[in-house]
N, CA, C and O atoms as CSV, one atom per row, in Angstrom:
chain,resi,resn,atom,element,x,y,z
A,1,MET,N,N,-17.702,23.743,96.825
A,1,MET,CA,C,-16.284,23.874,97.041
A,1,MET,C,C,-15.992,24.169,98.514
A,1,MET,O,O,-15.040,23.619,99.067
A,2,THR,N,N,-16.767,25.001,99.141
A,2,THR,CA,C,-16.556,25.352,100.544
A,2,THR,C,C,-16.771,24.128,101.436
A,2,THR,O,O,-16.020,23.912,102.387
A,3,VAL,N,N,-17.773,23.347,101.135
A,3,VAL,CA,C,-18.060,22.158,101.929
A,3,VAL,C,C,-16.901,21.163,101.842
A,3,VAL,O,O,-16.519,20.555,102.842
A,4,GLU,N,N,-16.352,21.004,100.650
A,4,GLU,CA,C,-15.210,20.095,100.485
A,4,GLU,C,C,-14.008,20.583,101.294
A,4,GLU,O,O,-13.322,19.786,101.934
A,5,ALA,N,N,-13.758,21.872,101.268
A,5,ALA,CA,C,-12.634,22.433,102.021
A,5,ALA,C,C,-12.840,22.248,103.518
A,5,ALA,O,O,-11.897,21.927,104.242
A,6,VAL,N,N,-14.075,22.450,103.987
A,6,VAL,CA,C,-14.371,22.291,105.411
A,6,VAL,C,C,-14.201,20.829,105.839
A,6,VAL,O,O,-13.752,20.564,106.954
A,7,LEU,N,N,-14.551,19.888,104.975
A,7,LEU,CA,C,-14.430,18.475,105.319
A,7,LEU,C,C,-12.990,17.957,105.212
A,7,LEU,O,O,-12.584,17.101,105.998
A,8,LEU,N,N,-12.227,18.461,104.257
A,8,LEU,CA,C,-10.878,17.958,104.034
A,8,LEU,C,C,-9.819,18.619,104.927
A,8,LEU,O,O,-8.805,17.991,105.232
A,9,THR,N,N,-10.027,19.838,105.340
A,9,THR,CA,C,-9.029,20.553,106.137
A,9,THR,C,C,-8.694,19.841,107.442
A,9,THR,O,O,-7.508,19.702,107.740
A,10,PRO,N,N,-9.655,19.381,108.241
A,10,PRO,CA,C,-9.288,18.665,109.470
A,10,PRO,C,C,-8.531,17.358,109.203
A,10,PRO,O,O,-7.615,17.012,109.950
A,11,LEU,N,N,-8.904,16.639,108.155
A,11,LEU,CA,C,-8.211,15.401,107.820
A,11,LEU,C,C,-6.763,15.665,107.413
A,11,LEU,O,O,-5.858,14.932,107.810
A,12,LEU,N,N,-6.550,16.703,106.627
A,12,LEU,CA,C,-5.186,17.050,106.234
A,12,LEU,C,C,-4.363,17.527,107.429
A,12,LEU,O,O,-3.168,17.248,107.518
A,13,ALA,N,N,-4.998,18.235,108.332
A,13,ALA,CA,C,-4.297,18.700,109.537
A,13,ALA,C,C,-3.882,17.520,110.411
A,13,ALA,O,O,-2.765,17.501,110.928
A,14,VAL,N,N,-4.759,16.544,110.583
A,14,VAL,CA,C,-4.432,15.354,111.374
A,14,VAL,C,C,-3.298,14.576,110.712
A,14,VAL,O,O,-2.389,14.112,111.401
A,15,LEU,N,N,-3.336,14.427,109.407
A,15,LEU,CA,C,-2.283,13.733,108.681
A,15,LEU,C,C,-0.949,14.459,108.827
A,15,LEU,O,O,0.085,13.816,109.009
A,16,LEU,N,N,-0.958,15.762,108.752
A,16,LEU,CA,C,0.257,16.553,108.910
A,16,LEU,C,C,0.843,16.405,110.309
A,16,LEU,O,O,2.059,16.283,110.459
A,17,VAL,N,N,0.007,16.415,111.319
A,17,VAL,CA,C,0.473,16.226,112.695
A,17,VAL,C,C,1.056,14.826,112.860
A,17,VAL,O,O,2.090,14.657,113.507
A,18,PHE,N,N,0.406,13.833,112.286
A,18,PHE,CA,C,0.888,12.461,112.380
A,18,PHE,C,C,2.261,12.317,111.731
A,18,PHE,O,O,3.148,11.674,112.292
A,19,VAL,N,N,2.440,12.908,110.560
A,19,VAL,CA,C,3.742,12.883,109.877
A,19,VAL,C,C,4.791,13.601,110.716
A,19,VAL,O,O,5.921,13.123,110.822
A,20,ALA,N,N,4.447,14.726,111.310
A,20,ALA,CA,C,5.391,15.470,112.146
A,20,ALA,C,C,5.832,14.653,113.353
A,20,ALA,O,O,7.001,14.693,113.735
A,21,VAL,N,N,4.910,13.916,113.954
A,21,VAL,CA,C,5.258,13.089,115.120
A,21,VAL,C,C,6.214,11.979,114.717
A,21,VAL,O,O,7.172,11.710,115.441
A,22,VAL,N,N,5.985,11.330,113.592
A,22,VAL,CA,C,6.857,10.248,113.132
A,22,VAL,C,C,8.246,10.790,112.812
A,22,VAL,O,O,9.247,10.177,113.183
A,23,VAL,N,N,8.317,11.920,112.135
A,23,VAL,CA,C,9.607,12.524,111.809
A,23,VAL,C,C,10.339,12.923,113.089
A,23,VAL,O,O,11.548,12.722,113.203
A,24,HIS,N,N,9.615,13.483,114.043
A,24,HIS,CA,C,10.231,13.891,115.306
A,24,HIS,C,C,10.804,12.688,116.039
A,24,HIS,O,O,11.903,12.770,116.589
A,25,ARG,N,N,10.085,11.577,116.057
A,25,ARG,CA,C,10.587,10.372,116.746
A,25,ARG,C,C,11.884,9.891,116.125
A,25,ARG,O,O,12.805,9.493,116.838
A,26,GLY,N,N,11.965,9.923,114.815
A,26,GLY,CA,C,13.195,9.492,114.143
A,26,GLY,C,C,14.365,10.402,114.430
A,26,GLY,O,O,15.467,9.928,114.708
A,27,VAL,N,N,14.144,11.697,114.366
A,27,VAL,CA,C,15.206,12.669,114.639
A,27,VAL,C,C,15.628,12.602,116.103
A,27,VAL,O,O,16.819,12.652,116.410
A,28,ASP,N,N,14.667,12.489,116.997
A,28,ASP,CA,C,14.966,12.414,118.423
A,28,ASP,C,C,15.769,11.152,118.736
A,28,ASP,O,O,16.725,11.206,119.510
A,29,ALA,N,N,15.395,10.035,118.153
A,29,ALA,CA,C,16.129,8.789,118.382
A,29,ALA,C,C,17.559,8.908,117.864
A,29,ALA,O,O,18.489,8.411,118.499
A,30,ARG,N,N,17.742,9.552,116.736
A,30,ARG,CA,C,19.080,9.739,116.167
A,30,ARG,C,C,19.954,10.588,117.094
A,30,ARG,O,O,21.109,10.242,117.343
A,31,LEU,N,N,19.416,11.685,117.601
A,31,LEU,CA,C,20.181,12.548,118.503
A,31,LEU,C,C,20.547,11.819,119.793
A,31,LEU,O,O,21.669,11.944,120.283
A,32,ARG,N,N,19.618,11.071,120.331
A,32,ARG,CA,C,19.882,10.344,121.577
A,32,ARG,C,C,20.854,9.190,121.345
A,32,ARG,O,O,21.628,8.848,122.239
A,33,LEU,N,N,20.824,8.593,120.170
A,33,LEU,CA,C,21.782,7.547,119.847
A,33,LEU,C,C,23.192,8.123,119.710
A,33,LEU,O,O,24.160,7.499,120.143
A,34,ASP,N,N,23.311,9.304,119.114
A,34,ASP,CA,C,24.611,9.975,119.036
A,34,ASP,C,C,25.170,10.238,120.429
A,34,ASP,O,O,26.359,10.034,120.673
A,35,ASP,N,N,24.319,10.686,121.336
A,35,ASP,CA,C,24.744,10.945,122.706
A,35,ASP,C,C,25.145,9.652,123.409
A,35,ASP,O,O,26.138,9.635,124.136
A,36,ALA,N,N,24.408,8.587,123.211
A,36,ALA,CA,C,24.736,7.301,123.835
A,36,ALA,C,C,26.077,6.778,123.320
A,36,ALA,O,O,26.858,6.219,124.091
A,37,ALA,N,N,26.351,6.955,122.030
A,37,ALA,CA,C,27.638,6.521,121.477
A,37,ALA,C,C,28.787,7.314,122.097
A,37,ALA,O,O,29.839,6.756,122.409
A,38,HIS,N,N,28.578,8.606,122.270
A,38,HIS,CA,C,29.608,9.439,122.900
A,38,HIS,C,C,29.859,8.989,124.340
A,38,HIS,O,O,31.010,8.851,124.754
A,39,GLN,N,N,28.802,8.763,125.093
A,39,GLN,CA,C,28.948,8.308,126.477
A,39,GLN,C,C,29.631,6.942,126.544
A,39,GLN,O,O,30.456,6.707,127.427
A,40,ALA,N,N,29.298,6.049,125.628
A,40,ALA,CA,C,29.901,4.719,125.614
A,40,ALA,C,C,31.390,4.795,125.296
A,40,ALA,O,O,32.189,4.083,125.905
A,41,ALA,N,N,31.769,5.649,124.351
A,41,ALA,CA,C,33.186,5.801,124.014
A,41,ALA,C,C,33.965,6.363,125.197
A,41,ALA,O,O,35.077,5.918,125.481
A,42,ARG,N,N,33.385,7.332,125.880
A,42,ARG,CA,C,34.055,7.907,127.051
A,42,ARG,C,C,34.201,6.869,128.160
A,42,ARG,O,O,35.250,6.786,128.798
A,43,ALA,N,N,33.164,6.084,128.392
A,43,ALA,CA,C,33.229,5.052,129.419
A,43,ALA,C,C,34.297,4.009,129.078
A,43,ALA,O,O,34.979,3.508,129.971
A,44,ALA,N,N,34.444,3.685,127.807
A,44,ALA,CA,C,35.455,2.707,127.394
A,44,ALA,C,C,36.868,3.224,127.647
A,44,ALA,O,O,37.743,2.450,128.035
A,45,THR,N,N,37.104,4.505,127.436
A,45,THR,CA,C,38.457,5.047,127.632
A,45,THR,C,C,38.864,5.086,129.097
A,45,THR,O,O,40.049,5.224,129.399
A,46,LEU,N,N,37.924,4.970,129.997
A,46,LEU,CA,C,38.232,5.017,131.426
A,46,LEU,C,C,38.640,3.658,131.993
A,46,LEU,O,O,39.049,3.571,133.151
A,47,GLN,N,N,38.535,2.607,131.197
A,47,GLN,CA,C,38.844,1.261,131.664
A,47,GLN,C,C,40.313,0.924,131.424
A,47,GLN,O,O,40.994,1.603,130.655
A,48,ARG,N,N,40.796,-0.122,132.082
A,48,ARG,CA,C,42.205,-0.530,131.985
A,48,ARG,C,C,42.432,-1.738,131.084
A,48,ARG,O,O,43.570,-2.009,130.699
A,49,SER,N,N,41.370,-2.474,130.738
A,49,SER,CA,C,41.529,-3.639,129.867
A,49,SER,C,C,40.480,-3.592,128.764
A,49,SER,O,O,39.432,-2.958,128.898
A,50,THR,N,N,40.793,-4.282,127.669
A,50,THR,CA,C,39.866,-4.295,126.536
A,50,THR,C,C,38.540,-4.963,126.880
A,50,THR,O,O,37.494,-4.427,126.514
A,51,PRO,N,N,38.528,-6.112,127.570
A,51,PRO,CA,C,37.229,-6.692,127.931
A,51,PRO,C,C,36.399,-5.767,128.829
A,51,PRO,O,O,35.185,-5.654,128.659
A,52,ALA,N,N,37.064,-5.107,129.785
A,52,ALA,CA,C,36.338,-4.178,130.664
A,52,ALA,C,C,35.814,-2.990,129.868
A,52,ALA,O,O,34.716,-2.502,130.133
A,53,ALA,N,N,36.587,-2.523,128.898
A,53,ALA,CA,C,36.159,-1.391,128.070
A,53,ALA,C,C,34.964,-1.771,127.201
A,53,ALA,O,O,34.034,-0.980,127.042
A,54,THR,N,N,34.986,-2.972,126.643
A,54,THR,CA,C,33.873,-3.440,125.821
A,54,THR,C,C,32.595,-3.562,126.652
A,54,THR,O,O,31.517,-3.163,126.211
A,55,THR,N,N,32.725,-4.110,127.839
A,55,THR,CA,C,31.576,-4.249,128.738
A,55,THR,C,C,31.047,-2.884,129.157
A,55,THR,O,O,29.837,-2.659,129.167
A,56,ALA,N,N,31.952,-1.973,129.504
A,56,ALA,CA,C,31.539,-0.635,129.921
A,56,ALA,C,C,30.821,0.101,128.793
A,56,ALA,O,O,29.834,0.796,129.033
A,57,ALA,N,N,31.312,-0.050,127.568
A,57,ALA,CA,C,30.662,0.602,126.420
A,57,ALA,C,C,29.248,0.065,126.219
A,57,ALA,O,O,28.314,0.837,126.003
A,58,GLN,N,N,29.088,-1.255,126.289
A,58,GLN,CA,C,27.767,-1.875,126.108
A,58,GLN,C,C,26.800,-1.432,127.197
A,58,GLN,O,O,25.671,-1.037,126.907
A,59,GLN,N,N,27.239,-1.498,128.440
A,59,GLN,CA,C,26.364,-1.136,129.556
A,59,GLN,C,C,26.012,0.352,129.531
A,59,GLN,O,O,24.868,0.725,129.794
A,60,THR,N,N,26.983,1.191,129.218
A,60,THR,CA,C,26.729,2.631,129.183
A,60,THR,C,C,25.769,2.996,128.057
A,60,THR,O,O,24.864,3.806,128.256
A,61,ALA,N,N,25.953,2.410,126.883
A,61,ALA,CA,C,25.054,2.694,125.755
A,61,ALA,C,C,23.626,2.259,126.077
A,61,ALA,O,O,22.678,3.003,125.827
A,62,SER,N,N,23.473,1.063,126.628
A,62,SER,CA,C,22.129,0.572,126.975
A,62,SER,C,C,21.479,1.449,128.035
A,62,SER,O,O,20.298,1.780,127.934
A,63,ALA,N,N,22.249,1.825,129.053
A,63,ALA,CA,C,21.702,2.665,130.123
A,63,ALA,C,C,21.342,4.056,129.608
A,63,ALA,O,O,20.303,4.604,129.978
A,64,ALA,N,N,22.187,4.626,128.763
A,64,ALA,CA,C,21.918,5.968,128.234
A,64,ALA,C,C,20.662,5.974,127.374
A,64,ALA,O,O,19.855,6.899,127.465
A,65,LEU,N,N,20.487,4.957,126.542
A,65,LEU,CA,C,19.290,4.892,125.699
A,65,LEU,C,C,18.037,4.659,126.532
A,65,LEU,O,O,16.991,5.250,126.263
A,66,ALA,N,N,18.141,3.798,127.544
A,66,ALA,CA,C,16.986,3.553,128.411
A,66,ALA,C,C,16.619,4.814,129.188
A,66,ALA,O,O,15.441,5.140,129.335
A,67,HIS,N,N,17.628,5.515,129.682
A,67,HIS,CA,C,17.379,6.746,130.445
A,67,HIS,C,C,16.763,7.832,129.559
A,67,HIS,O,O,15.957,8.638,130.024
A,68,ALA,N,N,17.148,7.846,128.287
A,68,ALA,CA,C,16.630,8.850,127.351
A,68,ALA,C,C,15.238,8.501,126.843
A,68,ALA,O,O,14.585,9.326,126.205
A,69,GLY,N,N,14.779,7.284,127.123
A,69,GLY,CA,C,13.442,6.893,126.694
A,69,GLY,C,C,13.386,6.323,125.292
A,69,GLY,O,O,12.303,6.200,124.720
A,70,VAL,N,N,14.537,5.973,124.724
A,70,VAL,CA,C,14.564,5.369,123.394
A,70,VAL,C,C,14.351,3.864,123.563
A,70,VAL,O,O,15.120,3.193,124.252
A,71,VAL,N,N,13.305,3.345,122.932
A,71,VAL,CA,C,12.991,1.925,123.043
A,71,VAL,C,C,13.642,1.206,121.866
A,71,VAL,O,O,13.226,1.343,120.716
A,72,CYS,N,N,14.669,0.441,122.194
A,72,CYS,CA,C,15.377,-0.335,121.173
A,72,CYS,C,C,15.024,-1.801,121.322
A,72,CYS,O,O,14.992,-2.339,122.429
A,73,ARG,N,N,14.761,-2.436,120.202
A,73,ARG,CA,C,14.532,-3.887,120.247
A,73,ARG,C,C,15.845,-4.617,120.468
A,73,ARG,O,O,15.879,-5.672,121.103
A,74,HIS,N,N,16.921,-4.056,119.945
A,74,HIS,CA,C,18.232,-4.666,120.101
A,74,HIS,C,C,19.281,-3.559,120.079
A,74,HIS,O,O,19.264,-2.703,119.194
A,75,VAL,N,N,20.187,-3.575,121.045
A,75,VAL,CA,C,21.301,-2.627,121.095
A,75,VAL,C,C,22.588,-3.418,120.945
A,75,VAL,O,O,22.821,-4.377,121.681
A,76,ALA,N,N,23.419,-3.021,120.001
A,76,ALA,CA,C,24.706,-3.674,119.797
A,76,ALA,C,C,25.800,-2.619,119.758
A,76,ALA,O,O,25.635,-1.566,119.141
A,77,THR,N,N,26.909,-2.901,120.413
A,77,THR,CA,C,28.047,-1.989,120.388
A,77,THR,C,C,29.274,-2.733,119.886
A,77,THR,O,O,29.454,-3.921,120.153
A,78,THR,N,N,30.108,-2.014,119.159
A,78,THR,CA,C,31.401,-2.540,118.747
A,78,THR,C,C,32.446,-1.498,119.092
A,78,THR,O,O,32.218,-0.297,118.945
A,79,MET,N,N,33.597,-1.970,119.552
A,79,MET,CA,C,34.663,-1.064,119.958
A,79,MET,C,C,35.932,-1.402,119.181
A,79,MET,O,O,36.287,-2.571,119.030
A,80,THR,N,N,36.603,-0.374,118.694
A,80,THR,CA,C,37.886,-0.566,118.023
A,80,THR,C,C,38.890,0.395,118.646
A,80,THR,O,O,38.518,1.442,119.174
A,81,GLY,N,N,40.140,0.033,118.579
A,81,GLY,CA,C,41.208,0.865,119.117
A,81,GLY,C,C,41.873,0.177,120.294
A,81,GLY,O,O,41.462,-0.903,120.719
A,82,THR,N,N,42.911,0.825,120.813
A,82,THR,CA,C,43.638,0.288,121.958
A,82,THR,C,C,43.539,1.260,123.112
A,82,THR,O,O,43.218,2.434,122.932
A,83,LEU,N,N,43.818,0.759,124.288
A,83,LEU,CA,C,43.738,1.583,125.493
A,83,LEU,C,C,45.075,2.213,125.866
A,83,LEU,O,O,45.268,2.612,127.015
A,84,ALA,N,N,45.987,2.306,124.929
A,84,ALA,CA,C,47.271,2.947,125.193
A,84,ALA,C,C,47.064,4.459,125.354
A,84,ALA,O,O,46.151,5.027,124.755
A,85,PRO,N,N,47.912,5.107,126.161
A,85,PRO,CA,C,47.783,6.560,126.320
A,85,PRO,C,C,47.838,7.280,124.968
A,85,PRO,O,O,48.675,6.966,124.123
A,86,ALA,N,N,46.956,8.225,124.780
A,86,ALA,CA,C,46.823,9.056,123.572
A,86,ALA,C,C,46.283,8.284,122.366
A,86,ALA,O,O,46.248,8.831,121.264
A,87,ALA,N,N,45.866,7.045,122.543
A,87,ALA,CA,C,45.247,6.292,121.449
A,87,ALA,C,C,43.775,6.671,121.345
A,87,ALA,O,O,43.206,7.253,122.269
A,88,THR,N,N,43.179,6.344,120.236
A,88,THR,CA,C,41.773,6.663,120.011
A,88,THR,C,C,40.931,5.399,120.102
A,88,THR,O,O,41.253,4.369,119.510
A,89,ILE,N,N,39.851,5.503,120.853
A,89,ILE,CA,C,38.870,4.418,120.960
A,89,ILE,C,C,37.634,4.862,120.182
A,89,ILE,O,O,37.148,5.978,120.367
A,90,THR,N,N,37.134,4.000,119.324
A,90,THR,CA,C,35.923,4.290,118.556
A,90,THR,C,C,34.856,3.269,118.930
A,90,THR,O,O,35.099,2.063,118.900
A,91,VAL,N,N,33.687,3.759,119.277
A,91,VAL,CA,C,32.567,2.896,119.640
A,91,VAL,C,C,31.412,3.160,118.682
A,91,VAL,O,O,31.017,4.306,118.468
A,92,SER,N,N,30.877,2.085,118.107
A,92,SER,CA,C,29.695,2.175,117.250
A,92,SER,C,C,28.527,1.554,118.005
A,92,SER,O,O,28.647,0.473,118.581
A,93,VAL,N,N,27.408,2.246,117.993
A,93,VAL,CA,C,26.200,1.753,118.654
A,93,VAL,C,C,25.124,1.597,117.583
A,93,VAL,O,O,24.861,2.514,116.805
A,94,ARG,N,N,24.516,0.427,117.562
A,94,ARG,CA,C,23.438,0.128,116.608
A,94,ARG,C,C,22.176,-0.174,117.414
A,94,ARG,O,O,22.199,-0.970,118.353
A,95,CYS,N,N,21.078,0.473,117.033
A,95,CYS,CA,C,19.819,0.328,117.760
A,95,CYS,C,C,18.689,0.148,116.750
A,95,CYS,O,O,18.582,0.910,115.789
A,96,THR,N,N,17.857,-0.851,116.969
A,96,THR,CA,C,16.684,-1.066,116.128
A,96,THR,C,C,15.492,-0.428,116.831
A,96,THR,O,O,15.034,-0.915,117.865
A,97,VAL,N,N,14.990,0.678,116.253
A,97,VAL,CA,C,13.918,1.466,116.843
A,97,VAL,C,C,12.577,1.015,116.280
A,97,VAL,O,O,12.444,0.789,115.078
A,98,ASP,N,N,11.596,0.886,117.149
A,98,ASP,CA,C,10.250,0.467,116.755
A,98,ASP,C,C,9.445,1.680,116.301
A,98,ASP,O,O,9.283,2.636,117.060
A,99,LEU,N,N,8.944,1.650,115.082
A,99,LEU,CA,C,8.077,2.704,114.549
A,99,LEU,C,C,6.693,2.137,114.244
A,99,LEU,O,O,6.042,2.574,113.295
A,100,GLY,N,N,6.249,1.191,115.020
A,100,GLY,CA,C,5.001,0.478,114.772
A,100,GLY,C,C,3.771,1.349,114.731
A,100,GLY,O,O,2.795,0.991,114.072
A,101,GLN,N,N,3.780,2.488,115.413
A,101,GLN,CA,C,2.602,3.357,115.438
A,101,GLN,C,C,2.395,4.068,114.101
A,101,GLN,O,O,1.346,4.675,113.885
A,102,ALA,N,N,3.363,4.003,113.219
A,102,ALA,CA,C,3.275,4.756,111.968
A,102,ALA,C,C,2.859,3.888,110.783
A,102,ALA,O,O,3.164,4.226,109.640
A,103,LEU,N,N,2.182,2.800,111.031
A,103,LEU,CA,C,1.818,1.891,109.948
A,103,LEU,C,C,0.899,2.537,108.910
A,103,LEU,O,O,0.932,2.159,107.739
A,104,LEU,N,N,0.088,3.498,109.320
A,104,LEU,CA,C,-0.822,4.138,108.373
A,104,LEU,C,C,-0.085,4.945,107.312
A,104,LEU,O,O,-0.636,5.201,106.241
A,105,LEU,N,N,1.156,5.350,107.591
A,105,LEU,CA,C,1.919,6.160,106.635
A,105,LEU,C,C,2.810,5.315,105.735
A,105,LEU,O,O,3.558,5.866,104.927
A,106,ALA,N,N,2.749,4.022,105.852
A,106,ALA,CA,C,3.545,3.103,105.041
A,106,ALA,C,C,5.040,3.290,105.271
A,106,ALA,O,O,5.832,3.122,104.344
A,107,VAL,N,N,5.437,3.638,106.503
A,107,VAL,CA,C,6.854,3.675,106.857
A,107,VAL,C,C,7.220,2.302,107.404
A,107,VAL,O,O,6.340,1.560,107.838
A,108,PRO,N,N,8.498,1.954,107.392
A,108,PRO,CA,C,8.883,0.642,107.917
A,108,PRO,C,C,8.507,0.497,109.381
A,108,PRO,O,O,8.520,1.480,110.122
A,109,ARG,N,N,8.179,-0.694,109.802
A,109,ARG,CA,C,7.795,-0.954,111.185
A,109,ARG,C,C,8.943,-0.700,112.140
A,109,ARG,O,O,8.721,-0.252,113.265
A,110,GLU,N,N,10.157,-0.977,111.716
A,110,GLU,CA,C,11.317,-0.709,112.539
A,110,GLU,C,C,12.449,-0.194,111.665
A,110,GLU,O,O,12.509,-0.461,110.465
A,111,LYS,N,N,13.337,0.545,112.297
A,111,LYS,CA,C,14.465,1.125,111.568
A,111,LYS,C,C,15.711,0.942,112.413
A,111,LYS,O,O,15.691,1.187,113.619
A,112,THR,N,N,16.783,0.516,111.790
A,112,THR,CA,C,18.039,0.345,112.499
A,112,THR,C,C,18.879,1.596,112.315
A,112,THR,O,O,19.206,1.986,111.194
A,113,LEU,N,N,19.223,2.214,113.432
A,113,LEU,CA,C,20.049,3.416,113.428
A,113,LEU,C,C,21.432,3.064,113.946
A,113,LEU,O,O,21.573,2.185,114.795
A,114,LYS,N,N,22.446,3.740,113.444
A,114,LYS,CA,C,23.816,3.483,113.867
A,114,LYS,C,C,24.509,4.817,114.098
A,114,LYS,O,O,24.342,5.764,113.329
A,115,SER,N,N,25.281,4.874,115.158
A,115,SER,CA,C,26.047,6.072,115.460
A,115,SER,C,C,27.431,5.657,115.932
A,115,SER,O,O,27.593,4.619,116.573
A,116,THR,N,N,28.415,6.464,115.614
A,116,THR,CA,C,29.796,6.183,115.977
A,116,THR,C,C,30.391,7.405,116.648
A,116,THR,O,O,30.169,8.537,116.217
A,117,ALA,N,N,31.154,7.164,117.713
A,117,ALA,CA,C,31.838,8.245,118.417
A,117,ALA,C,C,33.239,7.793,118.771
A,117,ALA,O,O,33.483,6.611,119.016
A,118,SER,N,N,34.155,8.745,118.795
A,118,SER,CA,C,35.547,8.454,119.139
A,118,SER,C,C,35.976,9.316,120.311
A,118,SER,O,O,35.555,10.465,120.447
A,119,GLU,N,N,36.817,8.745,121.150
A,119,GLU,CA,C,37.393,9.456,122.289
A,119,GLU,C,C,38.868,9.105,122.362
A,119,GLU,O,O,39.275,8.005,121.987
A,120,VAL,N,N,39.657,10.038,122.843
A,120,VAL,CA,C,41.085,9.820,123.011
A,120,VAL,C,C,41.353,9.416,124.448
A,120,VAL,O,O,40.852,10.033,125.388
A,121,VAL,N,N,42.156,8.368,124.603
A,121,VAL,CA,C,42.561,7.936,125.939
A,121,VAL,C,C,43.500,8.997,126.497
A,121,VAL,O,O,44.352,9.514,125.774
A,122,ASP,N,N,43.352,9.320,127.759
A,122,ASP,CA,C,44.149,10.354,128.403
A,122,ASP,C,C,45.638,10.115,128.165
A,122,ASP,O,O,46.149,9.035,128.463
A,123,ALA,N,N,46.333,11.114,127.632
A,123,ALA,CA,C,47.761,10.990,127.334
A,123,ALA,C,C,48.593,10.883,128.608
A,123,ALA,O,O,49.691,10.328,128.578
A,124,GLN,N,N,48.102,11.394,129.704
A,124,GLN,CA,C,48.834,11.351,130.972
A,124,GLN,C,C,48.461,10.131,131.810
A,124,GLN,O,O,48.797,10.059,132.992
A,125,ARG,N,N,47.790,9.204,131.214
A,125,ARG,CA,C,47.380,7.995,131.929
A,125,ARG,C,C,48.617,7.264,132.435
A,125,ARG,O,O,49.561,7.012,131.687
A,126,SER,N,N,48.591,6.935,133.704
A,126,SER,CA,C,49.756,6.259,134.279
A,126,SER,C,C,49.651,4.761,134.056
A,126,SER,O,O,48.569,4.219,133.832
A,127,ALA,N,N,50.782,4.118,134.120
A,127,ALA,CA,C,50.833,2.657,133.998
A,127,ALA,C,C,50.303,2.064,135.311
A,127,ALA,O,O,50.302,2.747,136.335
A,128,PRO,N,N,49.863,0.826,135.293
A,128,PRO,CA,C,49.408,0.202,136.531
A,128,PRO,C,C,50.514,0.228,137.593
A,128,PRO,O,O,51.693,0.092,137.267
A,129,ALA,N,N,50.140,0.400,138.833
A,129,ALA,CA,C,51.107,0.487,139.923
A,129,ALA,C,C,51.860,-0.827,140.069
A,129,ALA,O,O,51.272,-1.907,140.000
A,130,THR,N,N,53.162,-0.721,140.269
A,130,THR,CA,C,53.994,-1.924,140.439
A,130,THR,C,C,54.338,-2.157,141.907
A,130,THR,O,O,54.917,-3.189,142.246
A,131,GLY,N,N,53.999,-1.235,142.765
A,131,GLY,CA,C,54.260,-1.381,144.195
A,131,GLY,C,C,55.489,-0.648,144.666
A,131,GLY,O,O,55.673,-0.467,145.869
A,132,ALA,N,N,56.343,-0.218,143.745
A,132,ALA,CA,C,57.571,0.492,144.145
A,132,ALA,C,C,57.295,1.979,144.210
A,132,ALA,O,O,56.628,2.525,143.332
A,133,THR,N,N,57.793,2.635,145.225
A,133,THR,CA,C,57.664,4.081,145.354
A,133,THR,C,C,59.060,4.696,145.351
A,133,THR,O,O,59.970,4.148,145.973
A,134,PRO,N,N,59.247,5.816,144.668
A,134,PRO,CA,C,60.573,6.432,144.597
A,134,PRO,C,C,60.969,7.070,145.899
A,134,PRO,O,O,62.059,7.632,146.006
């Protein structure tokens, strides 16, 4: 019985560490994706046109995930809302995360994570300048 315990304990410890690393990667990717969605929504509210806001959200989400070290096979963003003062902009970020190192645990090779964040456009936002001064 002692010999079996001595032989099995290191294997169980390695398996436990491996499971902890896989779980940590998933949780870490989720937290960083939430942050990227928040940054993308904020970047979108700072723009003056819908196409510029959509582009800013996409670029900000991709840059935030790359800076955080999250390796996504594909990053997609969708934006809803209007850029009117006090309106709400909602940005959804979808990222396909590679979990290829966890094949021994029979987890999926990749997992698609999605996060959504909303930001309010500044209520005091001024209209574009018309050239007239009072």
